[in-house]
C-alpha positions in Angstrom: 26.0 -122.4 -86.2 23.5 -120.2 -87.6 24.7 -116.9 -89.1 23.5 -113.0 -88.3 21.8 -111.2 -90.9 25.2 -110.4 -92.4 28.8 -110.4 -91.6 29.2 -106.8 -89.8 27.6 -106.1 -87.2 29.4 -107.8 -83.8 27.7 -107.2 -81.2 25.0 -104.8 -79.5 24.6 -104.0 -76.2 20.8 -103.6 -74.4 21.0 -102.8 -70.8 21.6 -107.7 -70.2 21.5 -107.9 -74.2 24.7 -109.1 -76.3 24.1 -110.5 -79.2 27.1 -112.0 -81.7 27.8 -112.1 -84.8 29.8 -115.3 -86.0 32.9 -112.9 -87.9 34.1 -109.8 -87.6 34.2 -106.5 -90.2 34.9 -108.0 -93.3 37.3 -107.1 -95.6 34.5 -106.7 -98.6 32.2 -104.2 -99.5 28.5 -105.1 -97.6 25.9 -103.8 -100.6 22.5 -102.4 -99.7 20.2 -105.5 -99.1 23.0 -106.6 -96.1 23.2 -103.3 -95.1 19.1 -103.1 -94.8 19.8 -106.5 -93.0 22.0 -105.0 -90.2 19.5 -102.3 -89.8 16.7 -104.4 -89.5 18.2 -107.5 -87.2 19.7 -104.4 -85.0 15.7 -102.7 -85.0 14.2 -106.0 -84.0 16.9 -106.6 -81.0 15.8 -102.9 -80.4 12.3 -103.6 -80.5 12.4 -107.0 -78.1 14.6 -106.1 -75.3 14.7 -102.4 -74.8 12.0 -101.8 -72.1 11.8 -98.2 -71.9 11.2 -97.3 -75.9 7.4 -96.1 -75.6 9.4 -93.7 -72.6 11.8 -92.7 -74.5 9.6 -91.7 -77.3 7.7 -89.0 -74.8 10.5 -87.8 -73.2 13.0 -86.6 -76.2 9.9 -85.9 -78.9 10.8 -89.0 -81.6 8.5 -91.1 -83.2 11.0 -95.2 -83.5 9.3 -96.1 -86.4 10.0 -93.2 -88.4 13.7 -92.6 -87.1 14.1 -96.8 -88.4 12.5 -96.0 -91.5 14.8 -93.3 -92.0 18.1 -95.6 -91.1 16.7 -98.6 -93.4 16.7 -95.8 -96.3 19.8 -94.9 -95.6 21.1 -98.0 -95.6 20.6 -98.4 -99.5 22.0 -95.4 -100.1 25.7 -96.0 -101.9 28.7 -95.8 -99.1 32.0 -97.4 -97.7 31.6 -100.0 -94.7 33.3 -97.2 -92.5 30.6 -94.6 -93.9 28.1 -97.7 -93.1 29.4 -98.7 -89.5 28.7 -94.6 -88.4 25.6 -94.8 -89.5 24.8 -97.9 -87.3 26.7 -96.4 -84.0 23.9 -93.1 -85.4 20.8 -95.1 -85.4 21.9 -96.7 -81.3 22.5 -93.3 -79.8 18.9 -91.7 -81.4 17.8 -93.5 -78.2 19.8 -91.0 -76.1 20.5 -93.8 -73.4 24.0 -94.4 -71.3 22.7 -98.2 -70.7 22.6 -98.7 -74.8 25.5 -99.3 -77.1 26.1 -100.5 -80.3 30.5 -101.9 -81.2 31.6 -103.7 -83.9 34.0 -107.2 -83.1 37.9 -105.5 -84.1 39.0 -108.1 -86.7 42.8 -108.7 -86.0 43.7 -109.2 -89.8 45.3 -106.8 -91.4 43.3 -104.0 -94.0 40.1 -104.0 -92.2 40.0 -101.1 -89.8 42.1 -98.3 -89.0 42.8 -96.7 -85.4 43.8 -92.6 -84.8 45.4 -90.6 -81.9 47.3 -88.1 -81.3 49.9 -90.2 -78.5 48.3 -89.3 -75.3 45.4 -89.8 -72.8 43.5 -87.9 -70.3 40.2 -86.9 -69.5 37.7 -83.7 -68.9 38.7 -81.2 -65.9 35.8 -79.3 -66.2 35.7 -77.5 -69.1 38.9 -78.6 -70.5 41.0 -82.2 -71.3 43.8 -82.9 -68.7 46.8 -85.2 -70.2 47.7 -87.5 -67.6 49.8 -90.5 -70.2 51.0 -91.5 -73.3 51.1 -94.3 -75.1 53.8 -96.9 -74.6 55.6 -96.4 -78.2 55.0 -92.9 -77.5 58.2 -90.5 -75.9 56.1 -86.9 -74.5 60.1 -86.2 -74.8 62.1 -83.5 -76.5 60.2 -81.2 -78.9 56.6 -82.6 -78.5 54.9 -79.9 -77.6 52.0 -81.4 -74.9 53.4 -82.7 -71.4 51.8 -85.0 -69.3 48.9 -82.5 -66.9 48.4 -80.1 -70.1 45.1 -78.4 -70.2 43.7 -78.9 -73.8 41.2 -75.9 -73.7 40.2 -75.9 -78.1 40.0 -78.0 -80.9 40.3 -77.2 -83.6 39.0 -73.5 -82.7 36.5 -75.1 -81.1 35.7 -75.2 -76.9 36.0 -78.8 -75.7 32.5 -79.0 -75.2 31.6 -77.8 -78.6 33.8 -80.6 -80.2 32.2 -82.7 -78.5 28.3 -81.6 -79.4 29.5 -81.9 -83.0 32.1 -84.4 -83.6 31.3 -87.4 -81.5 28.0 -87.2 -79.7 26.1 -88.1 -83.0 27.7 -91.7 -82.8 27.5 -92.1 -79.2 24.4 -90.1 -76.8 24.2 -91.3 -73.4 21.1 -89.0 -72.6 22.9 -87.0 -70.5 24.4 -83.6 -71.8 27.1 -83.9 -68.7 27.8 -86.8 -69.0 28.3 -86.8 -72.1 31.4 -84.8 -72.2 33.1 -86.7 -69.3 32.4 -89.7 -71.0 32.9 -88.7 -74.4 35.6 -85.9 -74.4 38.9 -88.9 -74.7 37.6 -90.3 -78.2 38.3 -86.3 -79.8 41.7 -87.8 -79.2 40.9 -91.8 -79.5 38.9 -93.0 -82.5 38.8 -96.2 -84.6 36.7 -96.4 -88.2 34.7 -98.9 -86.5 32.5 -96.6 -84.6 34.1 -92.9 -85.1 34.3 -90.8 -88.1 37.9 -90.5 -89.1 39.8 -87.2 -89.0 39.5 -85.4 -92.5 43.1 -83.1 -91.8 46.4 -84.6 -91.1 46.8 -81.9 -88.2 44.7 -80.7 -85.1 45.0 -77.2 -84.4 45.2 -77.6 -80.2 44.7 -74.8 -77.7 47.1 -75.8 -74.7 46.7 -74.4 -70.9 50.1 -74.5 -68.6 50.2 -73.3 -65.8 50.1 -69.1 -65.6 50.5 -69.9 -69.8 48.0 -70.2 -72.8 49.4 -70.9 -76.1 48.3 -72.7 -79.6 49.9 -75.3 -81.0 49.0 -77.7 -84.2 50.2 -81.9 -83.9 49.9 -84.7 -86.3 47.5 -87.4 -86.2 49.0 -90.7 -86.3 47.0 -93.1 -88.1 47.5 -96.7 -88.6 46.2 -100.5 -89.3 44.5 -101.2 -86.6 45.9 -104.7 -86.2 49.3 -103.1 -87.0 48.9 -100.1 -84.0 47.6 -103.1 -81.6 50.6 -105.1 -82.6 53.2 -102.3 -82.1 51.6 -101.2 -78.3 51.4 -104.9 -77.5 54.7 -105.1 -77.9 55.9 -102.3 -76.4 54.1 -102.8 -73.3 56.2 -106.6 -72.8 58.8 -104.9 -73.0 58.5 -102.8 -70.8 56.2 -105.2 -68.1 60.0 -106.7 -68.6 62.4 -104.3 -67.6 59.9 -103.9 -64.5 60.1 -107.6 -63.4 55.6 -107.6 -63.7 53.6 -110.2 -65.5 52.8 -108.9 -68.5 49.4 -111.1 -69.1 48.3 -110.0 -65.5 48.9 -106.0 -66.0 47.5 -106.5 -69.8 44.6 -107.6 -68.4 44.1 -105.2 -65.5 44.5 -102.7 -68.7 42.2 -104.2 -70.6 39.5 -104.2 -68.1 40.3 -100.1 -67.1 40.0 -99.1 -71.0 36.8 -100.8 -70.7 35.3 -98.2 -68.7 37.4 -95.7 -70.1 36.2 -96.4 -73.4 39.6 -96.2 -73.7 41.7 -99.1 -76.2 44.4 -100.9 -73.5 47.2 -100.3 -75.0 47.1 -96.6 -74.6 48.8 -96.0 -71.3 51.7 -97.6 -69.9 51.4 -96.5 -66.2 48.8 -99.5 -65.4 52.6 -101.1 -65.3 53.3 -101.4 -61.6 56.8 -102.3 -60.6 56.0 -104.8 -57.4 
């Protein structure tokens, strides 16, 4: 089987294009030549398959060749694999197109990537984020300060929109301001080291609106090795499905389909398991 320029770049989606390498993200650190080869391969796919490139240059006022050369130079700088993954996502995000995305295949082996989350999922609700469910391994009962139907108004002192603009949009930009907020707001609370910056602090400060009350809380990030996280959530899903007497494989497939549409991890919600 012919290999792609390196072992890192797993897939980039350009409209109907899907190109895949032969292996997921590696354990070892890439060298500068490999990083440059990945950027060159990615740029070649854009140039060969992205029809509206000249239109986007005119629409957004950028020079693609200039941007490509800029990212080639950035790829030469000393950096970790995770930093390089983010660099590739920023390169694709420069196109500002919801039909264009880059993704790296997660390895099922431990020590390859990390996953950070707060235990809940939800969706944009106006200018805020509405909490709607919790992970299978996570209980919102007891002393956890966030509940279903809470609205998150601020993220580390920023409005939700400002937080998306600063922390998420540089790595995924669909080209429309309101669509960016709707699609990307969940990514503030669910991070994978393959595509988004991991949290810098152990805790995050959130302003919560619950009914007529508004208050601030500080909650810890849960950061896990991705393989450990996936296995733990999968076991919890299987247990819940068994308790409800449903086919776990069928429900897992539904979860993956829904998660792909919502850009969340398939095991980040237990509500997809329905009692027949």
